[in-house]
N, C-alpha and C positions, 0 to 999 in steps of 0.2 A: 295303351296302357299294357304294362308287364302283367303276364298272366301269373297268379298267385297260388303257392301252396302253403300250407301249413303243417308242420311235422308234429305229430305226438307220439310219445313213446309209452309202452305199457310193458314194466318190467315184471310180467306174470309169469309165476312158474308153479302156481297152486293147481293148474289144471294137468299138470304133467307129473311123472313119477320120477324124473331126475333133476336134480338142480343144475343151475348153468344157464337156463334158457332166459333166465330174468336180466342177465347182461347182455341179451340181443340187442335192445335200443343203443347200448352205449358202443358195442363193437361197430355198428353201422355207421354210428356218428364218428366214430375214431377213423374209419376208413375216408373221411372227408364228404360225406353225404351232402351237407347243406352248402358248402362252397360250389360243389360240383353242380348241383342243381342252379344254384345263381349264375354259374358259368354257361348254362343252358338258355339264360336269358329270363328266369323267372324271379320273381319276388318272393324270398323265403323268410319264413318266420318260424322258429322253433319253439313250441310252447312248452318244453320240459316233458316230464313224465306224470302220468296218472298214479294216484296213490294205490299202492297193493300192499296188503298184509304181509309181514314175513310168515313165511311158514313156521317158524320156529316159536312164534308168538300165538299160534292158532290151534284148534283141533280139527283133525280132519272130518269129524262129524261122520254123517253117513257113508257107509264102506261103498255103496253104490253109486254116490256122487260126492267125491270128497271136496272139503273146503267150499260147499256150496255156498254158504252166506257169504264167504269172503270174496268168491269168484263173482257172486251177483253184485256186490258192492261196487267192485272195481269196474264192472261192465256198466253199471248205472251211471258212473262218472265218465267213463269213455264215451258211452252215448250221448251223454250232454255236449262233450266236448266236439265230437264229430258233427253234431247238429248245429253248433255255434260256429264251426268253421265254414259250414255251407251258408249260414246266414251272413257271414261277413264276406261271401263271394270268392271264397278260396277252395281248393281242392284239399281234402285230407289226404295225408301220407302217414299211415300208420305203421309204427314200429314194434313188433312182439319180440320176446314174449312168446308164450305157448299159443296154440290155436284157437284157444278158448276167448280171446280177445275179438275175435271175428263176431261173437255175440252183441258186443258193445259197439263195435264200430258200425255193423250193419244196422243196427237197432236206431242209431242216431241219424244215420243217411235215409233209411227208409222213412223214417218220420217226417223228415224235412221234405222230401219229395211227395210223401202221401198227402201232406197238407196242401201241395200245389195240385192234387190231383192225379198223381203219377205212381206206377209200380217200379221198382227196380228190379234188376237181374244181377245174378252173381255168376262169375267164372272162378271156380275152386281149382286151383293148381295144387295137386297134392299126391303123395303116395296113398293116402288113407281116403275112404269117404266122409269120415267125420259125422257119421250119421248113427251112432250108437244112441241109446237112451239108458237111463239108469237100470232098466230091466233087461237090456241087452249086451251092457258092456260088460266085458271080461275084467276089467281093472278097476272101475268105477273113476277113472280119470277124466275129467269134463273136456280135457282138449280133443277126446274122440267123439264130442257130442255136438259142438256147436253149428254144424250145419242142420243137424235135425231139431234143434232148437229154434234156428231162425224160420225153420218150416212149420213150426207150432209143437213139437214132440218134446216133451221133457218136464222138468220141474217148472211150476209156475214163476218160481223166483227169477227164473231165466226167460222163459217164454213171453212174460208179460212185461220185460222191460221196455220203457217208452209208452206203456197203456195201451198196447194193441198187439194182436197175435192173429195170424203169422205176419213176419215182416216180409217174407218172399214167398211165391208160390213154385210149386216143383217145375211147372212148364218154363220157368223163367230161369231156371238154375242149371250149369253144367259143371261136371267134374272132369279135369284133365289129368290123366298119369295114375290113376289108381292100379296097385299092384299088391296091396296087403289089406285085404277086406275081411271084416269078421261077419258069420253067417247071420245076425241079427239085422245088421246095417244092410247087408245085401238085399234081405227080403224087404226091408222098408223101402229102399231105393228102387226096387223093381215094384213094388205095390202101387207107390204114388207116382212114378213115372218120372223121376230125375234121371236125366241124360248122363251117362258115365263113358268116357274114352279112357279104356284101360291102356296100359303100356302096350297090351297085345293090339290093341286098335291102331295105336302109334306105331307100332312096328310095320303094320299093313297099309296105313294110308298116309302116314307123316305127319308131323307136328303142324305144318303149314294148314293142310286141310282141316285138321281137327279144331285148330283155333279159328280159322274162318267159320266153320260150323257153329261153333261155341258161341262166337260173337253173334252170328245171325240168330241163334235161338235166345240168347240173353237179350236181345234189343227187339224182338219183333212186337212184344206187347208193353214195352218199358220205355223210360226216358233214357236208360243207359245202365251200366252195371258196376259194380264193386268188383274189383280184381284182387283175390288174395292168393298169394304164392306162399305156401309151405315150402321151407327150403328143402324138405327131405324129397320133393319132387325129383330132385337133381341127384344124379348117381352118388354114392359117397366118395367114389374117386375124385370128384370135382368139390363136394361140399361135404368134408369130413365131421364137421361141428354140428350135428344134430343128434338129438337123444334117441330117436328112432330110426335109424339107418336101415333102408331096404334095398339090396343090390338090384340092378337092372333098371336105374332110372333114367331121367333125362340127361343129356350131354350138355356141356357148357354152351354150346350154340343153339341147341334146341331150346333151352332155357330163355336165352335171350332173344331168339326169334319170337317165341310166343309174347314176350313182353312188348316187342317192337311192333308186333301186329296188334297188339291191345292199344298202343299209342295211335297207330294209323287209323284204327276204327273211328277215333274221334268220339267214342262213346263211353270212355271209362269215366266214372263219377269219382273214383277215389282208388287208392293203391295202398296195398298192404304186405308186408313180407313178415313172416313168423317162423319160430322155432329154430333159431340158430343159437346154439349152445356154445359159449365162449369156453366154456371147460373143456370141452371135448374137440376144440378147433386146434388146427396147426398154424400157427403164426397170422391169425385172423384171417385165414384163406376164406373161410365161409362169410365170415363179415364182410369183407371185401365185395365177395360176389353178391351178398344181399344189397349193398348200395349199388352196385353196378347194374343189377336188374333192375332197381328202381329207376335209376337212369334212363334204361331203355325203354321204360314204360312212360316215361317223360319225354321222350323224342330223341334220346342220342342215338347217331348213327354212326356206321363205319365211315361212310362218306357223306 
């Protein structure tokens, strides 16, 4: 039987403070993602996009958690979709959208495996920790809060998606590539014990060793892990189409090696790529990179 994947796009930009990231799913698809996945031997079904309220038709609401109602609604729908994909025996491939979408994708995946008696882990590849709360966030943008939410910290409208909380445990989560960290989220990560490999750590030990250790941590107590890749992990030289570029990021090859190792582990339950901003991109360079990274996570090799 062919391995099955189902693609779901989430044109979400309500969690960020710059427009354009809502076009992320489209530019990854334009890069030929569906056909290229099929060329790897997968059975592919594209489910289209989750419905997301347009920013122009909604009120920002609470300045400490902007567009909370609308972000929660889209993530509730996404959670139902990822849960259904797993029920159908396929792997979810989630295309963002800003990183607030991880709240919904992980909620559905964690619910599915929880009902089977399993925990899941997370490998979070990102320039940021995404562990702010409304009380610590300098901006009130929810795309800086999703990992905290999944760990049980934040508004109940988000933490209770799927009917249980938390979705994951700190000892099952690893962040790779952090280099732009707020004080409040740094304190939370240290307090609860989330493992973080900063870019300084990667400079010292290399991406291969860091990813190997991340896989070990994310699988030691779990059935497997959700791999979520914020494209701002990559240095802006290689990925100009991001809303929050931070110099000093991963190289093109380091990014691919991370995804290749995620495939080789045999423990990836789902793959997600977020924060591709088409408005800020150059010739769809970042959209094409997003597609290629997904292919590496699904088994594409140089040889």
